[in-house]
C-alpha positions as CSV (number, residue, x, y, z in Angstrom):
1,M,72.7,96.9,145.0
2,G,74.2,94.5,142.4
3,L,73.2,96.9,139.6
4,L,75.2,99.9,140.9
5,T,78.5,98.1,141.7
6,P,80.7,97.4,138.7
7,D,81.7,93.9,138.1
8,P,85.5,93.8,137.8
9,G,85.6,90.9,135.5
10,L,83.1,92.5,133.1
11,M,85.1,95.8,133.2
12,F,88.3,93.9,132.5
13,W,86.9,92.1,129.4
14,M,85.3,95.3,128.2
15,I,88.6,97.1,128.4
16,I,90.4,94.2,126.7
17,T,87.7,94.1,123.9
18,F,87.9,97.8,123.4
19,G,91.7,97.6,123.2
20,V,91.6,94.8,120.6
21,V,89.0,96.7,118.5
22,F,91.0,99.9,118.7
23,V,94.3,98.2,117.7
24,L,92.6,96.5,114.8
25,L,91.1,99.8,113.6
26,A,94.4,101.6,114.1
27,K,96.3,99.0,112.2
28,Y,93.9,98.1,109.3
29,G,91.0,100.5,109.2
30,F,92.5,104.0,109.6
31,P,95.3,103.6,107.0
32,V,92.8,102.5,104.4
33,I,90.5,105.4,105.1
34,I,93.4,107.9,105.2
35,K,94.8,106.5,101.9
36,A,91.3,106.8,100.3
37,V,91.0,110.4,101.5
38,E,94.5,111.3,100.2
39,D,93.8,109.7,96.8
40,R,90.5,111.6,96.6
41,K,92.3,114.9,97.5
42,A,94.9,114.3,94.8
43,Y,92.2,113.6,92.3
44,I,90.3,116.7,93.3
45,D,93.5,118.8,93.1
46,N,94.1,117.4,89.6
47,S,90.5,118.3,88.6
48,L,90.9,121.8,89.9
49,K,94.2,122.2,88.0
50,A,92.4,121.0,84.8
51,A,89.6,123.5,85.5
52,R,92.2,126.3,85.9
53,E,93.8,125.3,82.6
54,A,90.4,125.3,81.0
55,N,89.8,128.8,82.3
56,E,93.2,129.8,80.9
57,Q,92.2,128.3,77.5
58,L,89.0,130.2,77.7
59,A,90.9,133.4,78.2
60,N,93.1,132.6,75.3
61,V,90.0,132.0,73.2
62,K,88.8,135.4,74.2
63,L,92.1,136.9,73.1
64,E,91.9,135.1,69.8
65,G,88.4,136.4,69.4
66,E,89.7,139.9,70.0
67,K,92.5,139.3,67.5
68,I,89.9,138.1,65.0
69,L,87.9,141.3,65.7
70,A,91.0,143.4,65.2
71,Q,91.7,141.7,61.9
72,A,88.1,142.3,60.9
73,R,88.5,146.0,61.7
74,E,91.7,146.2,59.6
75,E,90.0,144.6,56.8
76,Q,87.1,147.0,57.2
77,N,89.5,149.9,56.8
78,R,91.0,148.4,53.6
79,I,87.5,147.7,52.2
80,L,86.3,151.2,53.0
81,S,88.3,152.4,50.0
82,E,86.7,149.9,47.7
83,A,83.0,150.1,48.6
84,A,80.7,150.6,51.6
85,V,78.5,147.6,50.7
86,T,81.3,145.1,50.5
87,R,82.8,146.4,53.7
88,D,79.6,145.9,55.7
89,R,79.2,142.3,54.4
90,I,82.8,141.3,55.2
91,V,82.6,142.8,58.8
92,K,79.3,141.1,59.5
93,D,80.7,137.7,58.3
94,A,83.9,138.0,60.4
95,Q,81.9,139.0,63.5
96,D,79.5,136.1,63.1
97,K,82.3,133.6,62.6
98,A,84.1,135.0,65.7
99,I,80.9,134.7,67.8
100,V,80.1,131.2,66.6
101,E,83.7,130.0,67.1
102,G,83.7,131.6,70.6
103,Q,80.4,130.0,71.5
104,R,81.5,126.6,70.2
105,L,84.8,126.7,72.1
106,M,83.0,127.8,75.3
107,A,80.4,125.0,74.9
108,E,83.2,122.5,74.5
109,V,85.0,123.7,77.6
110,K,81.8,123.7,79.7
111,K,81.0,120.2,78.5
112,Q,84.5,119.0,79.4
113,I,84.3,120.6,82.9
114,E,80.9,119.1,83.5
115,T,82.1,115.6,82.4
116,E,85.1,115.8,84.7
117,K,82.8,117.0,87.5
118,E,80.4,114.1,87.0
119,S,83.3,111.7,86.8
120,A,84.6,113.0,90.1
121,I,81.2,112.7,91.7
122,R,80.8,109.1,90.4
123,D,84.2,108.2,91.7
124,I,83.4,109.6,95.2
125,R,80.1,107.7,95.3
126,R,81.8,104.5,94.2
127,Q,84.5,104.9,96.9
128,V,81.9,105.6,99.6
129,A,79.8,102.6,98.5
130,V,82.8,100.3,98.6
131,L,83.8,101.5,102.0
132,S,80.3,101.2,103.3
133,V,79.9,97.7,102.1
134,E,83.3,96.7,103.5
135,I,82.4,98.2,106.9
136,A,78.9,96.6,106.9
137,E,80.5,93.3,106.0
138,K,82.9,93.4,108.9
139,I,80.2,94.5,111.3
140,M,77.8,91.8,110.1
141,R,80.5,89.1,110.4
142,S,81.2,90.0,114.0
143,K,77.5,90.2,114.9
144,L,76.4,87.0,113.1
145,I,78.7,84.4,114.5
146,D,76.1,81.7,115.2
147,A,73.6,80.1,112.7
148,K,70.5,81.2,114.7
149,E,71.4,84.9,114.3
150,Q,72.1,84.4,110.6
151,N,68.8,82.7,110.0
152,A,66.9,85.3,112.0
153,L,68.4,88.1,110.0
154,I,67.8,86.4,106.6
155,D,64.1,85.8,107.6
156,R,63.7,89.4,108.7
157,M,65.2,90.8,105.5
158,L,63.0,88.5,103.3
159,D,59.9,89.7,105.2
160,E,60.9,93.3,104.7
161,M,61.5,92.8,101.0
162,L,58.1,91.1,100.6
163,E,56.4,93.9,102.4
164,S,58.2,96.6,100.4
165,S,57.4,94.8,97.1
166,K,53.7,94.7,98.0
167,K,53.6,98.5,98.4
């Protein structure tokens, strides 16, 4: 019968403990997490803006490529009057330059986007790692109050490391 009836003292202390933990989290934990999420959102928004600008630059590069092709066509018409052989050589050179320049600019933009993406991923991972370590540290401090528990945990972790290094 003692197992089924709730102990009022135990219930009281459980409610008090829950309230203290909740207040501490509400005052210190949640604002830090919310700030980190907001900072991350701002960083991602800025990265997306930079990607949009890169896409606009890519479109401008395409327009410039089209302008270069148009110039090559005008030159082609002018050269037609001089000689067919010279005309073909100049058009081919202009097209090759336009293609090479377009490919070079596209490669640079893709490299820049990839670098920003990797930087954002590294930053996210770093922030997650920092938060995880802080949370684990707080949990471990609350659970390892006496020296016996600390020594038992250290011994268990050393045994696990020795076992994993043998494998």
